[in-house]
C-alpha positions in Angstrom: -34.8 -32.1 23.9 -31.3 -30.7 23.0 -31.0 -27.1 21.9 -28.3 -25.6 19.8 -27.9 -21.8 19.1 -27.1 -21.0 15.5 -25.4 -17.6 14.9 -25.3 -15.5 11.7 -25.3 -11.8 10.4 -28.5 -9.9 10.6 -29.2 -9.6 6.8 -32.1 -11.1 5.1 -29.7 -13.2 3.0 -27.9 -14.5 6.2 -31.3 -15.4 7.6 -32.1 -17.2 4.3 -28.9 -19.2 4.5 -29.6 -20.2 8.0 -33.1 -21.4 6.9 -31.5 -23.3 4.0 -29.0 -25.0 6.2 -31.4 -25.9 9.1 -34.2 -27.4 6.9 -32.6 -30.8 6.5 -31.3 -30.9 9.9 -34.6 -30.3 11.5 -36.1 -33.1 9.2 -33.5 -35.6 10.2 -33.3 -34.6 13.9 -36.8 -33.8 15.1 -35.9 -34.1 18.8 -33.1 -31.4 18.3 -33.8 -27.7 18.6 -32.0 -25.2 16.5 -32.6 -21.6 17.4 -31.3 -18.8 15.3 -29.3 -15.8 17.1 -28.1 -12.7 15.1 -24.6 -11.4 15.6 -24.0 -7.8 14.3 -20.7 -7.4 12.4 -18.5 -4.3 11.8 -19.2 -4.4 8.1 -22.9 -4.3 8.8 -22.6 -1.3 11.2 -20.2 0.7 8.9 -21.7 0.7 5.3 -19.4 3.5 4.1 -15.8 2.8 4.8 -13.6 0.6 2.6 -13.9 -3.0 3.7 -10.1 -3.2 4.3 -10.5 -0.4 6.7 -13.4 -1.9 8.5 -11.5 -5.2 8.7 -8.4 -3.5 10.2 -10.5 -1.6 12.8 -12.3 -4.9 13.7 -9.0 -6.9 14.1 -10.2 -9.4 11.5 -12.8 -9.8 9.0 -15.5 -7.1 8.6 -18.2 -9.9 8.2 -17.1 -12.7 10.5 -15.0 -11.5 13.5 -17.9 -10.8 15.9 -19.5 -14.1 15.1 -16.2 -16.0 15.6 -15.8 -14.3 18.9 -19.4 -15.2 20.0 -18.7 -18.8 18.9 -15.5 -18.9 20.9 -17.2 -17.5 24.0 -20.0 -20.1 23.7 -22.7 -17.5 23.0 -23.7 -19.6 20.0 -22.8 -23.2 19.2 -22.4 -22.9 15.4 -22.2 -20.1 12.9 -23.4 -20.1 9.4 -21.3 -17.7 7.2 -21.0 -16.9 3.7 -17.8 -18.8 3.1 -16.3 -16.2 0.8 -16.4 -13.8 3.9 -14.2 -15.9 6.1 -10.4 -15.5 6.2 -8.5 -18.5 5.3 -7.1 -18.9 8.7 -9.5 -19.1 11.7 -9.2 -18.7 15.4 -7.7 -21.4 17.4 -10.3 -23.7 18.6 -12.7 -23.2 15.7 -13.0 -25.3 12.5 -15.1 -25.5 9.3 -17.3 -28.4 8.6 -18.1 -29.5 5.0 -20.9 -27.5 3.6 -24.1 -28.9 2.4 -23.6 -28.5 -1.3 -23.2 -25.1 -3.0 -25.3 -22.6 -4.9 -24.3 -21.1 -8.2 -20.7 -19.8 -8.0 -21.0 -17.1 -10.7 -21.3 -13.5 -10.5 -24.5 -11.8 -12.1 -24.8 -8.5 -13.8 -28.0 -7.0 -13.0 -29.7 -4.3 -14.9 -28.1 -5.1 -18.3 -25.9 -7.6 -20.1 -22.2 -6.8 -20.8 -22.8 -6.5 -24.5 -25.8 -4.2 -23.8 -23.8 -1.7 -21.6 -23.4 1.7 -23.3 -19.8 3.0 -23.6 -18.9 4.6 -20.3 -21.8 2.9 -18.5 -21.9 3.3 -14.8 -21.7 -0.2 -12.9 -21.8 -0.6 -9.2 -19.6 -2.8 -7.2 -17.5 -2.5 -4.2 -15.4 -5.6 -4.7 -11.7 -5.0 -6.1 -12.0 -8.4 -7.8 -15.2 -7.5 -9.6 -13.8 -4.0 -10.5 -10.6 -5.6 -12.1 -12.5 -8.2 -14.0 -14.9 -5.7 -15.4 -12.3 -3.3 -16.5 -10.3 -6.1 -18.1 -13.3 -6.9 -20.4 -14.6 -3.3 -20.6 -12.0 -0.6 -19.7 -14.6 2.1 -20.9 -16.8 1.4 -17.9 -17.2 3.9 -15.0 -17.2 1.7 -11.8 -19.1 3.2 -8.9 -18.3 1.9 -5.4 -21.4 0.5 -3.6 -21.8 -1.4 -0.4 -24.8 -2.9 1.7 -27.0 -5.8 1.4 -28.3 -7.3 -1.6 -31.8 -5.5 -2.1 -30.3 -2.1 -1.4 -27.6 -2.5 -3.9 -30.1 -3.6 -6.4 -32.1 -0.4 -5.8 -29.1 1.7 -6.4 -29.7 1.1 -10.2 -32.6 3.5 -9.9 -31.6 5.7 -6.8 -28.1 6.4 -8.0 -28.6 6.2 -11.8 -26.5 3.2 -12.4 -26.7 1.2 -15.6 -26.1 -2.1 -13.7 -24.7 -3.7 -10.5 -22.6 -6.9 -10.0 -23.8 -9.3 -7.3 -23.3 -12.9 -6.4 -25.8 -15.1 -8.3 -26.0 -17.3 -5.1 -27.4 -14.5 -3.0 -29.9 -13.5 -5.7 -31.1 -17.1 -6.0 -31.4 -17.5 -2.2 -33.6 -14.3 -1.9 -35.7 -15.3 -4.8 -34.3 -12.4 -7.0 -33.6 -14.3 -10.1 -35.7 -11.9 -12.2 -33.1 -9.1 -11.5 -30.4 -11.0 -13.2 -29.4 -9.5 -16.7 -26.6 -11.9 -17.4 -24.6 -14.6 -15.5 -21.0 -13.7 -16.1 -18.6 -16.4 -17.7 -16.5 -18.1 -15.1 -13.4 -17.9 -17.4 -13.4 -14.1 -17.4 -15.0 -13.6 -14.0 -13.9 -16.3 -11.6 -15.6 -15.9 -8.3 -14.2 -15.2 -4.9 -12.9 -18.5 -3.3 -15.8 -20.2 -1.6 -18.5 -18.1 -3.3 -22.0 -19.7 -3.3 -20.9 -22.0 -0.3 -21.8 -21.7 3.3 -19.1 -21.6 5.8 -20.2 -23.8 8.8 -18.0 -22.9 11.7 -18.0 -24.9 15.1 -15.8 -25.2 18.2 -13.3 -28.1 18.3 -13.7 -28.9 22.0 -14.9 -32.2 23.2 -18.3 -30.9 24.4 -19.1 -29.9 20.8 -18.5 -33.5 19.4 -22.2 -34.5 19.4 -23.1 -31.3 17.4 -20.3 -31.8 15.0 -21.6 -35.3 14.3 -25.2 -34.0 13.7 -23.9 -31.2 11.4 -21.5 -33.7 9.6 -24.4 -35.7 8.3 -25.4 -33.1 5.8 -21.9 -32.3 4.6 -20.9 -32.7 0.8 -17.4 -34.1 0.5 -16.9 -33.0 -3.2 -18.0 -29.4 -2.5 -15.7 -29.5 0.5 -12.7 -30.5 -1.6 -13.4 -27.8 -4.1 -13.6 -25.0 -1.6 -10.5 -26.2 0.2 -8.6 -26.0 -2.9 -9.8 -22.5 -3.6 -9.1 -21.2 -0.2 -5.6 -22.9 -0.2 -4.8 -21.0 -3.2 -6.0 -17.8 -1.7 -3.9 -18.5 1.5 -0.7 -19.2 -0.4 -1.2 -15.8 -2.3 -1.7 -14.1 1.1 -5.0 -12.8 -0.4 -8.3 -12.0 1.1 -11.6 -10.4 0.2 -9.9 -7.1 -0.5 -7.6 -8.3 -3.4 -8.5 -9.2 -6.9 -8.0 -13.1 -6.8 -10.7 -15.3 -8.4 -10.8 -19.2 -8.1 -13.2 -22.1 -8.7 -12.8 -25.8 -8.2 -14.6 -28.4 -10.2 -14.9 -32.1 -9.4 -14.6 -34.1 -12.7 -16.5 -37.1 -13.6 -13.6 -39.4 -12.8 -13.3 -37.9 -9.3 -10.2 -35.7 -9.8 -10.4 -32.0 -9.0 -9.7 -29.2 -11.5 -8.8 -25.8 -10.1 -8.8 -22.4 -12.0 -7.2 -19.3 -10.5 -6.7 -15.7 -11.7 -5.0 -12.7 -10.2 -5.7 -9.1 -11.6 -4.4 -5.7 -11.2 -7.0 -3.2 -9.9 -7.4 -1.5 -13.3 -7.7 -4.9 -15.1 -4.7 -4.1 -17.4 -2.6 -7.1 -15.9 -4.2 -10.6 -15.5 -2.4 -13.9 -15.0 -4.4 -17.2 -14.7 -3.8 -21.0 -14.6 -5.5 -24.4 -14.3 -4.2 -27.4 -12.5 -5.9 -30.9 -11.9 -5.1 -33.3 -9.1 -6.6 -35.8 -6.7 -9.6 -34.5 -4.8 -8.2 -36.1 -1.8 -5.4 -33.5 -1.6 -7.2 -30.2 -2.2 -4.7 -28.0 -0.3 -1.9 -29.5 -2.1 -3.5 -28.7 -5.5 -4.3 -25.1 -4.4 -0.7 -24.5 -3.2 0.7 -25.8 -6.4 -1.6 -23.5 -8.6 -0.7 -20.6 -6.4 3.1 -21.4 -7.0 2.5 -21.4 -10.8 0.7 -18.0 -10.5 3.5 -16.7 -8.3 6.0 -17.7 -11.0 3.9 -15.7 -13.6 4.3 -12.6 -11.3 1.2 -12.8 -9.0 3.2 -11.3 -6.0 4.2 -8.1 -7.8 0.6 -7.6 -8.9 -0.9 -8.1 -5.4 1.8 -6.0 -3.6 0.8 -3.1 -5.9 -2.9 -3.7 -5.2 -2.4 -3.8 -1.4 -0.2 -0.5 -1.5 -3.0 1.2 -3.7 -5.8 0.1 -1.3 -3.7 1.1 1.8 -3.3 4.6 0.3 -7.0 5.2 -0.1 
């Protein structure tokens, strides 16, 4: 009996993602044992500081650095991340495998619909992208910064007197909290974080991990892999991260080509630039880089430089 240790964050959502990922693997490989191991991240220990500050203190990502270190040390054999939490460049010796499909990529407004929000309504979110996109559509809104796992953020509608909160639909679906969704926000106005809805399956690249990579590769989805690679390439070319307002989503078209949409916003939503490109699904990074170049030509760097300066000053 071969045993592999599977790492993840401690949240209920992280545990649900591990169960989702391991279910088909356990069916296909009954003689292989997968054991879950929790790794606590900086963003889980510190729920009050800005994520950009937590990431700086941890020397990487607030939600992935400790897991990557555990994987590199050999404390775990594979890590199941929320892909949107992963930086676009990982540590040497680690790689991402194709994810097993993808959940709903959209953001969800919980507690109300956009049209149903009163003027000056208090809406909770801690993500600069979501703040910017909300203010672009409804500049009258009062955005309240919130952090934490999904259920506690939902509870803040009552405990902090919020009118609504914005969360990833994927997390709500995975936790069985679909009833909390007031409206699924339209992709053209609210493109998600690159990789949203997908699992980030991270492994070591050393020769001893080859048998595990072969097992895990059996459940990978090539079309989804191309979509997320294009999205992450766009983000990488813009030198972005989870702390800047960049939204993107890729779609595999019926003929097999890949269409990529990207958006860059100022923090207050007053400036937005966007674009769409289509290209071969076999070259997703090339497509992402080309769309990034188009957005840069429209002024993306100036917007993002201003965003980073504003966030650093907080």
